[in-house]
C-alpha positions as CSV (number, residue, x, y, z in Angstrom):
1,G,0.5,-2.3,22.2
2,I,0.4,-6.1,21.5
3,T,-2.5,-8.1,22.4
4,F,-2.3,-11.8,22.9
5,S,-5.4,-14.1,23.4
6,K,-5.1,-16.5,26.5
7,E,-4.2,-19.4,24.3
8,E,-1.5,-17.2,22.3
9,F,0.0,-16.2,25.8
10,E,0.2,-19.7,27.0
11,Q,2.0,-20.5,23.7
12,L,4.3,-17.8,24.1
13,Q,5.1,-18.7,27.8
14,T,5.9,-22.5,26.9
15,D,8.3,-21.3,24.3
16,I,10.1,-18.9,26.8
17,L,10.1,-21.7,29.6
18,K,11.6,-24.1,27.1
19,G,14.3,-21.7,25.9
20,N,12.9,-21.5,22.4
21,F,13.4,-17.9,22.0
22,E,13.2,-17.8,18.2
23,A,9.8,-19.0,18.4
24,A,8.9,-16.7,20.9
25,K,10.3,-13.9,18.9
26,A,8.5,-14.8,15.8
27,K,5.2,-14.9,17.8
28,I,5.6,-11.5,19.0
29,L,6.9,-10.0,15.6
30,A,4.1,-11.7,13.8
31,K,1.5,-9.7,15.9
32,N,3.1,-6.5,14.8
33,S,3.6,-7.1,11.2
34,V,1.9,-6.9,7.8
35,S,2.8,-8.0,4.2
36,A,5.3,-5.5,2.4
37,S,2.3,-5.1,0.0
38,A,0.8,-2.8,2.6
39,I,3.4,0.0,1.3
40,I,1.3,0.3,-1.8
41,D,-2.0,0.4,-0.3
42,N,-4.2,2.9,-2.2
43,W,-1.4,3.6,-4.8
44,A,-3.1,2.5,-7.8
45,A,-6.2,4.3,-7.4
46,D,-4.3,7.5,-6.6
47,I,-2.2,7.2,-9.6
48,Q,-5.4,6.6,-11.6
49,K,-7.0,9.7,-10.1
50,L,-4.1,11.9,-10.6
51,A,-3.5,10.6,-14.3
52,N,-7.2,11.6,-14.9
53,N,-6.9,15.3,-13.6
54,L,-3.9,15.5,-15.9
55,D,-5.5,13.7,-18.9
56,K,-2.6,11.2,-19.0
57,R,-2.8,7.5,-19.2
58,I,-0.9,5.5,-16.8
59,D,-0.6,1.9,-15.7
60,F,0.7,0.7,-12.2
61,F,2.6,-2.5,-11.8
62,S,3.7,-4.0,-8.6
63,D,6.2,-7.1,-8.0
64,I,6.2,-7.7,-4.3
65,A,7.3,-11.1,-2.7
66,E,4.3,-12.3,-0.9
67,E,6.4,-13.7,2.2
68,I,8.0,-10.3,3.2
69,Q,6.8,-8.9,6.5
70,I,7.4,-5.6,8.0
71,S,6.5,-3.8,10.9
72,K,2.9,-1.8,10.6
73,K,5.1,1.5,11.3
74,L,7.5,0.9,8.6
75,A,4.7,0.1,6.3
76,S,2.6,3.3,7.2
77,M,5.7,5.4,6.9
78,L,7.0,4.1,3.3
79,N,3.3,4.3,2.2
80,I,3.0,8.0,3.0
81,E,6.4,9.1,2.3
82,L,7.2,7.2,-1.2
83,A,4.0,8.6,-2.4
84,H,5.8,11.4,-3.4
85,L,7.9,9.5,-5.9
86,Y,5.2,8.4,-7.7
87,R,3.0,11.7,-7.5
88,N,6.4,13.5,-9.1
89,S,6.5,10.8,-11.8
90,V,2.9,11.5,-12.8
91,D,3.2,15.2,-12.5
92,H,6.6,15.6,-14.1
93,G,7.8,12.4,-15.5
94,I,5.1,10.6,-17.6
95,E,4.4,12.6,-20.7
96,S,0.9,13.6,-22.0
97,I,-0.3,11.1,-24.5
98,E,0.2,13.4,-27.6
99,E,4.0,14.0,-26.4
100,R,4.3,10.1,-26.3
101,K,2.9,9.5,-29.6
102,K,5.5,12.2,-30.9
103,L,8.5,10.1,-29.1
104,N,6.8,6.7,-30.5
105,K,6.0,5.4,-27.1
106,F,3.1,3.6,-26.0
107,E,0.1,6.2,-25.4
108,S,0.0,5.0,-21.5
109,G,2.6,5.6,-19.3
110,M,4.2,3.0,-17.1
111,I,4.9,3.3,-13.0
112,R,6.5,0.1,-11.5
113,I,7.3,-1.0,-8.0
114,E,9.4,-3.8,-6.9
115,I,10.0,-4.9,-3.3
116,K,12.5,-7.5,-2.5
117,Q,14.3,-8.7,0.8
118,M,17.9,-9.7,0.8
119,S,19.3,-10.9,4.1
120,E,18.2,-8.1,6.7
121,Q,17.6,-5.4,3.8
122,L,14.5,-4.4,2.3
123,N,15.3,-3.3,-1.4
124,I,12.6,-1.2,-3.2
125,V,12.8,-0.1,-6.8
126,I,10.2,2.6,-8.4
127,E,10.6,3.3,-12.1
128,D,8.8,5.1,-14.7
129,D,9.2,5.4,-18.4
130,G,8.7,9.0,-18.6
131,K,10.8,11.9,-19.8
132,G,13.7,11.5,-17.4
133,L,15.3,14.4,-15.1
134,N,15.8,17.7,-17.1
135,E,19.5,18.2,-15.5
136,A,19.8,21.5,-17.4
137,K,16.6,22.8,-15.7
138,I,17.4,21.4,-12.3
139,K,20.7,23.1,-12.4
140,E,19.4,26.4,-13.6
141,K,16.5,26.6,-10.8
142,A,18.9,25.4,-8.0
143,L,21.8,27.9,-8.7
144,A,19.1,30.6,-8.9
145,N,17.7,29.7,-5.4
146,I,19.0,31.8,-2.8
147,N,17.4,29.6,-0.3
148,L,19.5,27.0,-1.1
149,D,22.9,26.0,0.3
150,Q,25.0,27.1,-3.0
151,A,28.0,25.2,-1.7
152,Q,26.0,21.8,-1.5
153,V,24.4,22.4,-4.8
154,Q,27.7,23.0,-6.5
155,E,29.0,19.8,-4.9
156,M,26.2,17.7,-6.2
157,I,26.4,19.1,-9.7
158,S,30.3,18.5,-9.8
159,T,29.9,14.9,-8.6
160,N,27.1,14.0,-11.4
161,K,24.6,13.8,-8.6
162,C,22.2,16.1,-9.8
163,W,19.2,14.3,-8.8
164,R,20.1,15.0,-5.2
165,I,19.0,18.5,-5.5
166,L,15.6,17.2,-5.9
167,F,15.6,16.2,-2.3
168,L,16.7,19.4,-1.1
169,P,14.3,21.2,1.4
170,G,12.5,24.1,-0.7
171,F,13.4,23.1,-4.1
172,S,11.2,22.8,-7.1
173,T,11.2,22.8,-10.8
174,A,7.1,24.0,-11.0
175,E,6.7,27.1,-12.6
176,N,3.1,27.2,-10.9
177,V,1.8,25.9,-7.5
178,T,-0.7,23.1,-7.8
179,S,-1.9,20.2,-5.7
180,L,0.7,18.1,-7.0
181,S,3.9,20.2,-7.2
182,G,5.3,23.7,-6.6
183,R,5.2,24.0,-2.8
184,G,8.8,23.0,-2.2
185,V,7.7,19.8,-0.2
186,G,7.6,16.2,-0.6
187,M,10.7,15.1,-2.4
188,D,12.9,16.3,0.6
189,A,10.4,14.3,3.1
190,V,11.3,11.1,1.2
191,Y,15.0,11.6,1.7
192,T,14.6,12.6,5.3
193,A,12.5,9.5,6.0
194,I,14.9,7.0,4.2
195,Q,17.9,8.6,6.4
196,E,15.6,8.3,9.6
197,L,15.5,4.7,8.7
198,N,19.3,4.4,8.4
199,G,18.5,3.6,4.6
200,V,20.1,4.5,1.1
201,I,18.5,6.2,-1.7
202,N,19.6,6.5,-5.3
203,M,18.1,7.9,-8.6
204,E,19.1,6.8,-12.2
205,S,17.7,8.9,-15.1
206,I,17.9,8.4,-18.9
207,E,16.7,11.0,-21.3
208,N,13.2,9.9,-22.5
209,E,13.3,6.7,-21.0
210,G,12.5,7.3,-17.4
211,I,13.7,7.4,-14.0
212,T,14.9,4.5,-11.7
213,T,14.9,5.1,-7.9
214,K,16.4,2.3,-5.7
215,I,16.0,2.5,-2.1
216,T,17.8,0.0,0.6
217,I,16.6,-0.2,4.1
218,P,17.9,-2.4,6.9
219,I,15.0,-4.2,8.6
């Protein structure tokens, strides 16, 4: 699916005939690569739209090294799947303006993504400054959900990995089904996508300070 011009193909052929395979590899990969910033295409606009619908104020920040290049397929997958994380922050994490005032927080909430490359790994950090996880509610909902593997739930609770419950298929803490939450889909898709990429995901939460999600993916 990669197309070369006649001149580009001649350069590629020259590299191969000379045994300069690293140069040839670079030319091929460049044809199928995009900047890692493609991962967050349309995120800022979507966050603003969702925040407006919920009468919240949210600022979105990004810190992505310009030189990081990844495959178009990887960028597209992460753009879609990781969106569930910021949508969860908008819906559940970031408080209303009034709530934030009572907590002596800035009226505007914050969602931030950082993408760095170390060796052959892509390191992604997504954080918000919202209320953090309500672990008591998560445990209560999970233990009452007969559709979840209760042995698995108990193990997550006993190992202080309550956040892992969020990524179980069919789990939700939402009281009502909305366009943003309550359908039991989304977060489990994130976990599945990261697993398919042989990646690792971890979540840290501090009450009234927010959630930090760290993802490492081999590239």
